N, C-alpha and C positions, 0 to 999 in steps of 0.2 A: 792542654788538650781540651776539646770542646764538642759540643752536640749542635748541629745546625738543623733548623726547621726548613724544609725545602718543599717545592712543588715536584712531585715525580714526573719524569719525562723532561725536565729542564736540564740544561747543561750542568754537569757537576761543578761545584765550587773547588778552588784549589785547596788541597789538603783536606777535603771533606771526609774522607774515610769511607767506612761502611755505610751504604745507604739502605735504610730499612723502611719498607712499605708498610704503613699503618693503614691499610685499606681492606674492605671487605672482599674485593675481588681482584684477580689480576687484570692488567690492561687488556682490553679486547683487541683480538686480531694480531697480537704480538706472539711469536712463539717463545716458550719459556726459555729456550736457549739465547734469546735476544734481550731479555729483561735487563740484564747488567749493562750490556754493550750499547743498548739504546737509552741508557740513563733513567730507566724506570726504577729499579731497585736491585739490591744484592740478595736481600733476605725479605721474604714476606712474613709479616708479623701482625696478623689481623686482630690479635688480642687487644690492641688499643684503638680499634676502629669502632665507631658508634654501631650499635646494632642496627639491623635493617629498618626496624621501626623507628628508631631515633633518627636515623639518617634521612628517612622520608620527611620527618619534621623539619630537619635543617634545610632540605632542598625546597621545601614548599614555603619556607618562611619568607613573608613579604614585608611584615611590620617588625618594629623593634621588640614588640611584646612576643610575637612568634618565635623570633630569633632568641630571646631570653628563655623561652620555654624549651627549645632545643638545647641550649647551653646548660640549663638546669638538669635536664634528663641525661645528657651526655656525662655531666660531672657526677651525677648520681651513679651511672654505670661504672665510672672510673674510680668510685669509692669502694668497690667491692675489694675484698682482701686479694684476690688474684691480680686485678689491675694495679692495686697499690704496690704490690711485690714487683710487677713488671716495670712500673715507673721508677721505682727504687733502684732496680738493676740498671736500667738505662742511665739513671743519674749518676750512679756509681761509676759505670763505665766511662762516662763523659769526662771524668777526671783523669783517666789514664790512656784514652785513645780518642781519635776523631771518629765521630760518627754523626749521621743524620737521619732524621725521621720525616716522613711526609705523606702526602696523598695527592690526589689528582686535581683538586679544586683550583681553578683560575685565580679566584679572588681569595686571599689568605684570610682576610677579615670576616669572611662569611664561610669559614670552613673549621672543621674540628681541629686542625693543626693549630689554630690561633689559641684555643683553649687547651690543647696538648702542651704548647709552649708554657703556659701558665702553671699546668700541673707539674711539668717536668721542673720548673724553676722551684715551685714549693717542695718538690721532692729532693732539691739540692743539686740539680743539674748545672753543669757549667756550659751556659748557652753561648753560642756563637752569634755575634751580631754583625750584621753587614752595613 
């Protein structure tokens, strides 16, 4: 079993399992009843999304230093006890069931899901590689 890191709205991977949206907001203009059928997500889980303030830092980052500041702030948010428990839960579930987490960003390397991958690996997740 494993956990995949995906772009929400992209076609599902074979055997991907439950898709979890780690985003602040649902997709715009999509009826809630269509979230799963349109490959957005099955469950919305904003607990692991960057705060609005931190997300603005990441979206505005143009230099490596600005991106590093975003990464530092997001990792600090994910170091809270509640976030650590959420990461540990997903990591444990990844050993018994297939599931995926993701967000909307087109470029994974400039997205919180790249950092989320690192955090989940550190929490002991079984990460699926493509």
